[in-house]
Structure formats: structure tokens, C-alpha cells
C-alpha positions as CSV (number, residue, x, y, z in Angstrom):
1,M,0.2,-0.3,0.0
2,A,1.4,3.8,-0.8
3,E,2.2,6.0,2.0
4,E,-0.5,8.2,1.3
5,A,-3.3,5.4,1.9
6,L,-1.4,4.4,5.2
7,Q,-1.5,8.4,6.0
8,Q,-5.1,8.2,5.0
9,L,-6.0,4.9,7.4
10,A,-4.3,7.4,10.3
11,Q,-6.3,10.4,9.7
12,S,-9.2,7.9,9.5
13,L,-8.0,6.8,13.0
14,G,-7.0,10.1,14.6
15,A,-10.0,11.7,13.9
16,H,-12.2,8.6,16.1
17,L,-9.6,9.5,18.5
18,A,-10.2,13.2,17.9
19,E,-14.2,12.2,17.8
20,G,-14.3,10.2,21.2
21,T,-16.1,7.4,19.4
22,I,-13.5,4.4,20.4
23,P,-14.5,2.5,23.4
24,P,-11.2,4.1,26.3
25,A,-10.0,0.4,26.7
26,Q,-9.2,0.5,23.1
27,T,-8.3,4.4,22.8
28,P,-4.2,3.5,23.5
29,H,-4.2,0.4,20.8
30,V,-5.6,2.8,18.6
31,E,-3.2,5.6,19.6
32,T,0.0,3.1,18.7
33,L,-1.8,2.2,15.5
34,V,-1.2,5.8,14.3
35,R,2.1,6.5,15.6
36,Q,3.1,3.1,14.2
37,L,1.4,4.4,10.3
38,T,3.1,7.9,10.7
39,Q,6.1,8.0,12.8
40,P,9.7,6.7,11.8
41,V,10.6,3.5,13.6
42,R,12.3,3.3,16.8
43,L,15.8,1.6,17.1
44,T,17.4,1.6,20.7
45,V,21.1,0.6,20.6
46,M,22.4,-0.7,24.4
47,G,25.0,-3.1,26.0
48,P,27.8,-2.5,28.2
49,P,30.5,0.3,27.6
50,G,33.0,0.0,25.0
51,S,31.1,-2.6,22.7
52,G,30.4,-0.2,20.0
53,K,27.2,1.3,20.5
54,S,28.1,5.1,19.1
55,T,29.8,3.2,16.2
56,L,27.1,1.4,15.2
57,V,24.8,4.7,15.7
58,N,26.8,6.6,13.3
59,L,26.4,3.4,10.8
60,L,22.5,3.5,11.1
61,I,22.2,7.2,10.5
62,G,24.8,7.1,8.0
63,A,26.7,9.8,9.2
64,S,29.4,10.2,11.9
65,V,27.9,12.0,15.0
66,L,28.2,10.3,17.7
67,A,31.9,10.3,19.3
68,P,33.3,7.8,22.3
69,V,33.4,9.9,25.1
70,R,32.5,8.1,28.4
71,N,29.9,9.4,30.5
72,L,27.2,10.9,28.1
73,P,23.6,10.3,29.3
74,T,21.0,9.0,26.3
75,I,21.4,9.8,23.4
76,E,18.1,10.1,20.8
77,V,18.6,11.3,17.1
78,V,15.7,12.1,15.0
79,W,14.7,13.5,12.3
80,G,14.5,17.5,12.0
81,D,14.7,19.9,9.0
82,T,17.8,22.0,10.9
83,A,20.2,20.7,12.3
84,C,20.4,21.3,16.6
85,C,21.0,19.6,19.7
86,I,19.0,19.8,22.9
87,C,20.3,18.9,26.4
88,T,17.7,18.8,28.9
89,L,19.9,19.5,32.1
90,P,19.6,18.0,36.0
91,D,17.2,21.2,36.8
92,G,15.2,20.6,33.9
93,R,15.8,22.8,31.9
94,E,16.4,22.7,28.2
95,R,19.8,24.0,26.5
96,R,19.8,24.3,22.7
97,M,23.1,24.4,20.7
98,A,23.4,24.2,16.8
99,A,25.8,21.1,16.6
100,F,26.2,18.2,18.8
101,D,29.8,18.2,20.3
102,A,30.3,15.8,22.9
103,A,33.2,17.3,25.4
104,T,30.5,20.5,25.1
105,V,27.6,18.1,26.0
106,A,29.5,16.1,28.6
107,S,30.5,18.8,30.6
108,L,26.7,20.0,31.2
109,L,25.8,16.9,32.9
110,P,22.4,16.7,31.0
111,R,20.0,13.5,31.5
112,F,19.0,13.3,27.9
113,V,20.4,14.9,24.8
114,R,18.1,15.0,21.8
115,I,19.9,15.7,18.1
116,E,17.8,16.2,15.3
117,L,19.5,16.1,11.6
118,P,18.1,15.9,7.9
119,L,19.7,12.8,7.2
120,P,17.8,10.9,4.7
121,A,17.4,7.7,7.0
122,L,15.5,9.5,9.9
123,R,12.9,9.6,7.7
124,K,12.7,6.0,8.3
125,I,14.2,5.3,11.3
126,S,15.2,7.5,15.1
127,V,18.0,5.4,16.9
128,M,18.5,6.0,20.8
129,E,21.8,5.2,22.7
130,L,20.9,3.9,25.6
131,A,22.9,4.7,28.5
132,L,23.1,2.1,31.3
133,P,23.9,2.8,34.8
134,S,26.1,1.1,37.3
135,E,23.8,0.1,40.0
136,Q,21.2,-3.1,39.2
137,A,18.2,-0.9,40.6
138,E,18.8,1.6,38.5
139,V,19.7,-0.4,35.2
140,E,16.0,-1.9,35.4
141,R,14.2,1.5,35.4
142,A,16.5,2.7,32.6
143,L,15.4,-0.7,30.5
144,T,11.3,-0.1,31.8
145,W,11.8,3.4,30.4
146,A,13.2,2.2,27.0
147,A,10.8,-0.2,26.9
148,G,7.9,2.3,26.1
149,R,10.3,4.3,23.9
150,T,11.4,1.0,21.6
151,D,10.2,-0.6,18.3
152,I,13.5,-2.3,17.5
153,A,16.1,-3.2,20.3
154,L,20.3,-3.7,19.3
155,W,22.2,-5.3,22.1
156,C,25.7,-4.4,21.4
157,T,28.4,-6.9,23.0
158,Q,31.7,-9.0,23.0
159,R,30.3,-12.0,24.8
160,F,27.4,-11.7,26.5
161,G,28.5,-13.0,29.6
162,A,26.5,-13.6,32.7
163,G,25.8,-10.1,34.1
164,E,24.5,-9.3,30.4
165,R,22.4,-12.0,30.9
166,L,21.1,-10.6,34.5
167,V,20.5,-7.4,32.6
168,W,18.6,-9.1,29.8
169,S,16.6,-11.2,31.4
170,G,14.6,-8.1,32.9
171,V,13.8,-6.9,30.0
172,D,10.4,-6.4,29.0
173,E,9.0,-9.3,26.6
174,A,7.7,-7.3,24.4
175,M,11.1,-5.7,23.7
176,Q,12.9,-9.2,23.6
177,D,10.3,-10.1,20.9
178,H,11.9,-7.9,18.4
179,A,15.4,-7.6,19.7
180,Y,19.1,-8.0,18.1
181,L,22.2,-9.6,19.7
182,L,25.2,-7.9,18.0
183,L,28.5,-9.1,18.1
184,T,30.6,-6.1,17.3
185,K,33.9,-5.3,16.6
186,A,33.9,-8.6,14.5
187,D,37.1,-7.4,12.3
188,T,39.0,-7.6,15.8
189,L,37.5,-10.7,16.5
190,A,38.2,-12.5,13.7
191,A,42.2,-11.5,14.0
192,N,41.9,-12.6,16.9
193,G,40.9,-16.9,15.5
194,T,37.9,-16.3,18.1
195,L,35.1,-15.1,15.9
196,D,33.9,-18.2,14.9
197,P,33.7,-20.2,18.1
198,T,32.0,-16.9,19.9
199,L,29.0,-16.7,17.3
200,A,28.2,-20.4,17.4
201,Q,28.4,-20.2,21.2
202,L,25.9,-16.9,21.1
203,R,23.4,-18.2,19.1
204,A,23.4,-21.7,20.5
205,G,22.4,-19.9,24.3
206,A,20.9,-16.5,22.9
207,D,17.4,-17.9,21.9
208,Q,15.8,-14.6,23.3
209,F,16.8,-12.8,20.6
210,R,15.5,-12.3,17.3
211,H,18.7,-12.5,15.3
212,V,22.5,-12.6,16.8
213,L,24.5,-11.1,14.1
214,A,28.5,-10.6,13.8
215,I,29.0,-7.2,12.5
216,A,32.5,-5.3,12.1
217,T,31.3,-1.8,12.3
218,T,33.6,-0.1,11.7
219,E,34.1,-1.6,8.4
220,A,31.0,-1.3,7.4
221,I,31.1,2.6,7.9
222,A,34.1,2.7,5.5
223,A,32.5,0.4,2.6
224,R,31.3,3.6,1.8
225,R,33.6,5.4,-0.5
226,A,34.5,9.6,-0.7
227,D,32.6,10.3,-3.7
228,G,29.1,8.6,-2.1
229,S,29.6,5.6,-3.4
230,I,29.1,1.9,-2.0
231,D,31.9,-1.0,-1.8
232,R,28.7,-3.9,-1.9
233,E,31.4,-6.4,-1.3
234,Q,32.6,-5.1,1.9
235,L,29.8,-3.9,3.2
236,T,28.6,-7.5,2.8
237,R,31.6,-8.7,4.6
238,S,31.3,-6.6,7.5
239,G,27.9,-8.1,8.0
240,G,26.5,-4.7,7.8
241,R,24.3,-5.3,5.0
242,A,22.6,-8.4,6.5
243,L,22.1,-6.4,9.2
244,I,20.4,-3.8,7.5
245,A,18.3,-5.9,5.7
246,A,16.9,-7.7,9.0
247,I,16.0,-4.3,10.1
248,M,14.7,-3.2,6.6
249,R,12.4,-6.7,6.4
250,D,11.5,-5.8,10.4
251,I,10.3,-2.6,9.4
252,D,8.5,-3.8,6.7
253,M,6.4,-6.4,8.6
254,G,5.8,-4.3,11.4
255,R,4.0,-1.4,9.0
256,D,2.1,-4.5,7.0
257,A,1.1,-5.8,10.8
258,A,-0.2,-2.3,11.9
259,R,-1.9,-1.0,7.9
260,D,-3.7,-4.4,9.0
261,R,-5.1,-3.3,12.5
262,A,-6.0,0.0,11.1
263,E,-8.2,-1.7,8.4
264,L,-9.9,-4.1,11.0
265,A,-10.0,-1.1,12.8
266,L,-11.6,1.1,10.7
267,H,-14.4,-1.7,9.4
268,Q,-15.1,-2.5,13.3
269,F,-15.6,1.3,13.7
270,G,-16.6,2.8,10.4
271,Q,-15.9,6.3,9.2
272,P,-15.1,8.8,10.9
273,V,-17.8,11.4,11.4
274,Q,-15.7,14.2,9.7
275,A,-14.6,12.1,7.0
276,K,-18.3,11.8,5.9
277,V,-19.6,14.0,2.9
278,A,-23.7,13.5,3.6
279,A,-25.3,15.2,6.5
280,P,-27.2,12.7,8.5
281,S,-30.7,12.9,8.5
282,A,-32.8,14.4,11.3
283,A,-34.5,10.7,12.0
284,A,-31.3,9.2,11.5
285,V,-30.2,11.9,14.7
286,A,-32.9,10.7,16.0
287,A,-33.1,7.6,16.4
288,P,-30.5,5.7,18.8
289,V,-27.7,3.8,17.1
290,P,-26.1,1.2,19.3
291,K,-22.9,0.9,19.4
292,P,-20.1,-1.5,17.9
293,A,-18.9,-4.3,19.8
294,P,-15.2,-3.3,21.6
295,L,-12.5,-4.0,19.0
296,I,-9.3,-5.8,20.2
297,L,-6.6,-4.9,18.4
298,T,-4.4,-7.3,20.3
299,E,-6.3,-10.1,19.5
300,P,-6.7,-11.9,16.0
301,L,-9.9,-11.6,14.5
302,A,-11.7,-14.5,12.6
303,P,-14.2,-13.5,9.7
304,P,-17.7,-14.4,10.7
305,A,-19.5,-17.7,9.8
306,P,-21.4,-17.3,7.4
307,K,-25.4,-16.4,7.8
308,I,-27.1,-19.9,6.5
309,V,-30.9,-19.3,5.7
310,Q,-32.9,-22.9,5.9
311,P,-34.5,-23.6,3.0
312,R,-39.0,-23.4,3.7
313,R,-40.4,-26.2,2.6
314,P,-43.8,-25.4,0.6
315,P,-46.9,-26.0,2.1
316,P,-48.3,-29.6,0.9
317,R,-51.2,-29.5,-1.2
318,P,-54.5,-31.7,-1.0
319,A,-53.9,-34.7,-3.1
320,T,-55.6,-35.7,-6.3
321,A,-55.7,-38.3,-8.2
322,T,-53.4,-36.7,-10.8
323,H,-51.2,-35.0,-8.6
324,T,-48.0,-36.4,-8.5
325,P,-45.5,-34.6,-5.3
326,Q,-42.3,-33.0,-6.5
327,P,-39.0,-33.0,-5.4
328,V,-38.3,-30.4,-3.1
329,V,-34.8,-28.4,-4.3
330,P,-33.3,-26.9,-1.2
331,A,-32.3,-23.2,-1.5
332,R,-29.1,-21.9,-2.2
333,P,-27.2,-21.2,1.4
334,V,-27.2,-17.3,1.5
335,V,-24.1,-15.6,2.6
336,S,-24.5,-12.4,4.9
337,Q,-23.2,-8.8,3.1
338,K,-21.0,-8.4,6.4
339,G,-19.3,-12.1,6.3
340,T,-18.3,-11.2,2.6
341,A,-16.9,-7.8,3.3
342,L,-15.4,-8.9,6.4
343,R,-13.6,-11.9,4.6
344,E,-12.3,-9.5,1.7
345,I,-10.7,-7.9,4.2
346,C,-9.3,-10.7,6.0
347,E,-7.4,-12.7,2.9
348,P,-5.2,-10.1,2.0
349,A,-4.0,-9.8,5.7
350,L,-3.5,-13.5,5.9
351,G,-2.0,-13.9,2.7
352,R,1.0,-11.1,4.1
353,I,1.0,-13.6,7.3
354,A,1.3,-16.5,5.4
355,R,4.4,-14.7,3.2
356,H,6.0,-13.4,5.8
357,G,5.8,-17.0,7.8
358,R,7.5,-18.7,4.6
359,E,10.2,-15.7,4.9
360,A,10.9,-16.5,8.0
361,D,12.3,-19.9,7.2
362,D,14.9,-18.2,5.5
363,R,16.2,-16.3,8.5
364,E,19.5,-17.9,8.2
365,E,20.3,-16.9,4.5
366,I,19.0,-13.1,5.5
367,G,22.4,-11.4,4.3
368,R,21.9,-13.0,1.0
369,V,18.4,-12.8,0.3
370,G,17.7,-9.9,2.2
371,G,20.8,-7.8,0.3
372,A,18.5,-7.6,-2.8
373,R,15.7,-5.8,-1.4
374,L,18.7,-3.0,0.7
375,A,17.4,0.4,-0.5
376,L,19.8,3.3,-2.1
377,D,18.0,6.0,-0.1
378,G,16.9,6.4,3.6
379,I,18.5,3.1,5.1
380,G,20.6,1.6,2.5
381,A,23.0,5.0,1.0
382,G,22.6,7.1,4.1
383,V,23.2,3.9,6.2
384,V,27.1,4.3,5.9
385,A,29.6,7.5,6.7
386,D,32.6,8.7,5.1
387,G,35.1,6.1,6.2
388,G,37.8,8.7,6.4
389,N,35.7,10.3,9.3
390,E,34.6,7.5,11.2
391,P,35.4,7.4,15.1
392,R,36.7,4.7,17.2
393,N,34.5,2.3,18.5
394,R,33.1,3.8,21.8
């Protein structure tokens, strides 16, 4: 479905929210649908210090923005028409700067930093680097806070040891369902001869992650040449292409799922009043209209069973000497128009679900299959930065 159609779905649901025609219990679900249809997908990069989080953020947004400076707070990078950096200070005040400078920001001791940049990739994604505190109780609080602001989580690691496993075990299950375990600095591990056994060990014991991938982030960044072209072989060799393809496929699947739920919601609630051209008649206003049953958006909806009209037998005729009884031919079952309409809506969604199920079987070959879909705009050409300016792993 074209982007304009998705926006129209979101506008119709937004109008229902404004009119108050959605049951209060379903309002949060519809609000989430509107955001999923209109806003960039939210990626959160997390992991222990020195695991290469900042370098991965630079790869994803397509520019060398973050530097490996310690003692920085959580940083969010989003789309903005004009570049700026907004620091939330300890007293709650905000300080706005024209550009992000790591040393200057660190000296302010902010609680949160928001960077706005006009980068193509940020039209499709926003990226947050989560700073994890040292105390366990504060770590759990930070992860709980991040769970409500994350669509896809990427945990950077070198070994995913016992301490990291303990931290990750406290993560919300919804975030675990859409999480990647990234073995970073894969080039260094390969040089030491430990890449393959480490990756095999992670894949054997990290089944709570959607993907387990290895990536040499600095090599992936350097795959973009000075003239803007991309060395695809180097991008593939670094693991960057497989990561980008996996993220793009998850974005597409998430958008398809949101579209299906939005279509079902609009079928349940109908078009909002402001979207109707003709005003309702006085009789229609006077007559009370029963409200539809609440739509549980988190539960799959099955089409209603067809309504079967049982054939009626004709009344018996008086028996005569010349009359021969005729066999009764049953009438054809009549399917309700409502059942047919809902089935027409559900069948495309069921087809997409079946297609995504077949795609999931090929996940082990995602670097080869997904790489063919690598876009050259947004996350694509904009996903790697100039190799001459790439920072060291943070």
C-alpha cells in the first residue's frame, strides 16, 4: 500500500480519537496504531560500555555524529529540518545548541540529549543510544523506561556474559521479541581467530533474541567511498548488509501488521463523522444507534461464520388422483454481506501473514536474500558514513 494510503488510514483513526468514538479501553491500542503508521521506527542501541554502540548509531543514521566519549547520557537522534542539539539539564531546563559536540555536552552533565538532523535515514528510523547506569536497580528502571520507546532493540556485546544475561533477563518480553544480539568488532575477533566459536556460542544460548549477527561496524562504515558510492562486497563482508536487510524486513513486516490492524479497526468503527460527505438526516439523528462491540486490537480477529438461511418447504397441496408430488429443491445458502466484506478485508492480511511465515524460514540466509532489497535511499546509501571520518568504537 502506498504511503498516502497509510496516512489516510492514520488520519481516519486519528479522527475517531478526536471524536471520542473509540471505547476508552481500546484508545491506547489505536493511538499506537496511528504512531506506527505515521512515525519512524524507533531503534534503541544498548549494551555495556565499550561495546561499539556509538559507532553502530553512526552506521545506522549514515553520518559520523556520535563520538566515543564516556559519561554521556542517553542520546536520541531524530529527523529535523534544521540541525540542532537539545540538552535536558539536571534542573529540567533545556539548552539548545546548533550542533552536537560531545565534549561540550558532557561538561553540562545533562540527563538526556536529543539531536535533530536532516538525514535521509531518519525519515524511516530514529535511533537512541541508551546509557546504562552501574547500579542494578537503576539499570532495571532505565530498561523499563526504554521499553516504552523502542520498536527494535539492538544489544551490542563482545561475549554476552553472565552480567549481561542478568540485565537482559529483566527486559520487557515485548522488547525481547523484537531484539537483535550484535557481536560487534567482528574484524578484531576474526583476526584473533575467535569470531566463529564466539558467534556459535551466542547463537546456541541466546534464543530470546530475534537475530544474532556479527558485524565489523568500522569496516561497514568505511564501505562508503569518498564519492558516495558503496563497496557492496565490503559492506557484505563486514556484516553491515545483513544487519540493514534484517532491520528493513522487520520494518516492512511491522508496517504491514499495523496496516492490517488499522483496516480491521476502521471496519469495526466505520468512517469518522468528519470524513463523511453527507450530513445525517434528522430521523437518523433522532433514532439511537447501538454502539459496536469493542475491537480488541491485540487479539486476532476471525471472519464471522456465514449466515445460512434454511430453505423453507412449500405448504403441502391437497392430494388428488392426478397430482404427482415434486421433490423439494433446497435453496442456495445465503451468505451475509457483512461476512463477505470482512472476509475480503481479512484474506489479504492472511496472505501477507503466510508470506512472512515463509520468509521467516529463510532467516538464516538473510544476508543473501535480504541484501537484494537494500534500498539506496534512507537506510541504504544513508546508512554508512564517510570512512575517513568514522570514529573509534565507543
